[in-house]
C-alpha positions, 0 to 999 in steps of 0.5 A, spaced: 433 074 789 427 075 784 426 082 782 419 085 781 417 092 778 413 096 783 417 094 789 424 096 792 430 096 788 436 092 791 441 096 796 446 099 791 452 103 794 458 104 790 464 108 790 464 113 784 470 116 780 472 123 782 466 125 787 462 122 793 460 115 793 453 113 791 448 110 795 441 109 791 437 110 798 440 117 798 442 119 791 435 119 788 434 123 781 428 129 782 424 124 778 428 117 777 435 114 777 437 111 771 442 105 772 447 102 767 451 096 769 457 096 764 462 090 763 468 094 764 474 098 761 475 092 756 469 092 753 469 096 746 461 096 746 460 099 753 465 105 750 460 107 745 454 106 749 456 110 755 459 115 750 452 116 747 449 116 754 454 122 756 452 126 750 444 125 752 446 127 760 443 134 759 437 131 756 436 126 762 437 132 767 432 136 764 427 130 765 430 130 773 433 123 771 440 122 775 444 117 771 450 113 773 454 107 770 457 102 774 462 096 773 466 091 777 472 094 775 477 097 780 478 105 781 484 105 776 480 102 771 474 106 772 478 112 772 481 110 765 475 108 762 472 116 764 479 119 761 479 114 755 472 114 753 471 121 754 466 121 760 467 127 764 460 128 766 457 121 767 457 118 774 462 112 773 461 107 779 466 102 781 468 096 785 461 093 784 461 086 788 459 080 785 454 079 791 451 086 789 451 084 782 447 077 783 442 081 788 440 085 782 439 079 777 445 080 773 449 075 769 456 074 771 462 072 766 469 070 767 474 073 763 476 069 756 481 075 754 487 077 758 484 084 758 478 082 761 477 083 769 477 076 772 470 076 773 465 081 772 457 083 771 454 083 764 450 089 762 443 091 764 439 097 765 434 099 770 430 105 772 428 106 779 423 111 781 423 117 786 421 112 791 426 107 790 422 102 787 424 098 780 420 101 774 423 097 768 429 092 767 433 090 761 438 084 763 443 082 758 447 076 758 452 078 752 455 085 751 451 086 744 444 087 747 442 093 750 436 098 749 438 104 745 439 111 749 433 114 745 429 109 746 430 109 754 429 117 753 422 116 749 420 111 755 422 116 760 418 122 756 412 117 756 412 115 763 413 123 765 407 125 760 402 119 762 404 117 769 404 110 766 405 105 771 411 100 771 409 093 768 411 086 770 409 087 777 404 081 777 
């Protein structure tokens, strides 16, 4: 599947730690939804990144942006991530299937270390507008490459201020 900006985002339904399941078709932020696919409990880079996102949740909420982080991890591993990484407010989805990850265009890796989930999605960041259309996508093939949370916030501010259309649709 080829993802295109300004077109409908792929289906996304996952269980969420400590709350109701997330269904992108039903759970839309007031303005937008920020979807952060992360590698899983084994990833120290994810820990720091999601910790920074956690600290910025009030800023995202103020802008009407709903935020969810999602991995292929099991419930137990996702719960451990929430507890060990101090993520009390961030919605953390788990059980992402490889098929769903591929529908979103994510890169898939097999474990190379004992502490890694056997097969998992590499990180990616998506912004979906209120109508369920893709606005931006950053898809990574390695753990180290991520958009800075402040850059995401600056981009959202620009979108909200100017109404700038999504790019990359041609």
